[in-house]
C-alpha positions in Angstrom: 95.1 126.9 77.0 95.4 125.8 73.5 93.6 122.3 72.4 97.0 121.2 70.9 99.4 122.1 73.6 100.2 120.1 76.6 101.0 121.9 79.9 104.7 122.6 80.0 106.1 121.4 83.5 108.6 123.5 84.8 108.1 126.3 82.3 108.6 129.9 83.6 106.5 132.7 82.1 107.8 136.1 82.1 105.1 138.8 81.9 101.5 138.2 81.1 100.7 134.3 81.1 98.3 135.1 78.3 101.3 136.1 76.0 103.2 133.0 76.4 103.1 131.0 73.3 104.0 127.8 75.1 100.7 128.1 76.9 98.2 130.0 74.4 98.1 130.2 70.7 99.4 134.0 70.0 96.0 135.6 68.8 94.0 134.0 71.5 96.5 135.1 74.1 96.5 138.6 73.0 92.7 138.6 73.3 92.8 137.2 76.8 95.4 139.7 77.9 93.3 142.6 76.8 90.2 141.2 78.5 92.3 140.5 81.8 93.5 144.3 81.6 90.0 145.6 81.2 88.7 143.3 83.8 91.4 144.5 86.2 90.5 148.1 85.6 86.8 147.3 86.3 87.8 145.3 89.5 89.8 148.4 90.7 86.9 150.8 89.8 84.3 148.8 91.8 86.4 149.4 95.0 85.4 153.0 94.8 81.8 152.4 93.1 79.9 151.9 96.4 77.5 148.8 96.6 77.3 146.1 93.8 73.9 147.4 93.3 75.1 150.9 92.5 77.8 149.7 90.3 75.4 147.4 88.4 73.2 150.5 87.7 76.2 152.7 86.3 77.4 149.6 84.3 73.8 148.7 83.1 74.3 145.1 84.1 72.9 143.0 86.9 74.4 142.8 90.3 75.3 139.2 89.4 77.4 140.3 86.6 79.1 142.8 88.9 79.9 140.0 91.1 81.3 138.0 88.2 83.7 141.1 87.6 84.8 141.1 91.3 85.5 137.4 91.1 87.6 137.8 88.1 85.5 135.4 85.9 87.3 136.4 82.6 85.4 133.7 80.5 82.1 135.2 81.3 82.9 138.5 79.4 83.6 139.1 75.7 86.2 141.8 74.9 83.6 144.0 73.3 81.5 144.0 76.5 84.5 144.7 78.6 85.2 147.7 76.6 81.7 149.0 77.0 81.5 148.3 80.7 84.9 150.1 81.1 83.7 153.1 79.3 80.5 153.2 81.3 82.6 153.4 84.4 84.6 156.2 82.9 87.8 154.4 82.4 88.6 155.6 78.9 89.7 152.3 77.4 92.3 152.7 74.5 93.7 150.3 72.0 97.5 150.7 71.0 98.8 148.8 68.1 102.5 148.2 67.8 104.4 146.6 65.0 
């Protein structure tokens, strides 16, 4: 949440909570939304990747980092690292820019 914004009681968010300007500064929200999408894709991939140790080997990280992915620890991963991990998992991450 933005440092300058107080929580909005009774506010209803439509779509991604990260894209709600009442909750996040727009640039930060877009980054968090992208990170969440990548993390969700990796979580889904982990369901078919076998053990955490096997997944860690494919991703080139420790088993503890795989555990962080499974637990959805979004703050533990930068956007660039999530892109690299998704690519290593064969997920083919793509960026689409719209005006």
